[in-house]
N, C-alpha and C positions, 0 to 999 in steps of 0.2 A: 105390735108396735112398740118401737124402743125409743124412748125419749132421752136425751141429755139433761143433765142437771140444769144447763142454761134454758132449755125447754120448760122444764118445770118451774124454775124461777120466773120465766116470762109469764106462764100461766098464773103463778102466785100473785106476780105484781100487776096483773091484769084483774085478778080477783079483788085484790085488796084495793086498787085505785079506780077500777071500772072502766076508765077511758084513758088511753094512752096514745098519743100521736106516734106514728110508726117512726118518724125522725127522732124522736126521743129514745127510742131504743137502739140508735146506731152505738155501736161499740159493744153492745150486749147480745144482739142478734142480727145476723146477715138477713138482706133481704129474702135470700132463699129460704133460710131457717123459718121466717114469718110466714112466707107463702107455704111451707110444708104444715105449719100447724094450721093454717086457713084451709089447706088441702084436705086435711083430716077432720075437719069440721069443728075444731077446738076454740077457733077465733075466727072472728069476722069483722069488717069494717062497718063502723056507724055510717049511714048514707049521708046525713046532713054535716057531720062534723069530720068525717074521714078518719075519726080515732079507730083504734083497734079495741075490741071489747070480747070478753070470753062468752062463749056459746053455752048453753044449757049443758051440751055434751062435755064441753071442757071443764064445767064446774063439776059434773058427777065424776069426771076421771080426777080431778083435783081432790075432791072429797074421798075418793077410794084411796089414792096416793097418801093422803094425810090423815087418814082414819076419822075423818069428819072434822077436823080440826080447822075449818075455814070459815070466815065470817059470812053470815046469811045476812045479806044487805038488800034491801029493796032498790031496785033500778028504777031511776027516774029519767026521763028523756026531754025535760024543760032545759032550753037553751042556757039559762044563765047557771043552772045547775052543772051541766056538762062542761061549760067553761070553767067553772070552779074547780071540778075534779080534775080536768086536763092541767089545770096550774098546779094542783097538789101533786099530780102524777109525775111532773117535772122534778119537784123537789124529792119526792120519794126515790125516782130513778137515779137523780144525782147523789143522793145518799148511798143507794145501793152501790153506785160505781165508786164511792169513796170507802167502801168497805163497811159500811153500817148495815146491820141487818134489820129490814124493815119489817120483817114477819115475826119477830119475837115479842112475845108477851111478858118476858122478864127482863130488866135491864141487865146489861152484860156485866156489871159489877156483881149483881146477885147470882149470876150463872157462874162466875168465877170465883165465889166464895169470899168477896171483899165485904 
């Protein structure tokens, strides 16, 4: 299996945000790329909200790719929580499009030695 950096970033975004509406990934991934990740069993759609989420197979792959450096978050399926996570994911994806690295644990100025 060969994944592009965008594919890995989509998996990372789904891991960090948990629920992302497909329309919010426009400009980051084509529908074909999303379907490819779904076909590989790494991503699936949440039945009620229609949002994309990472599967356990996707989580395992991401843990392998990132040497275990992924958040271990308990997933909850209560409607208000899903809605809140979808709203937050819109902000995170917008920041990603703007060049902000949402996966960093260290502020950029510390990484650059400021």
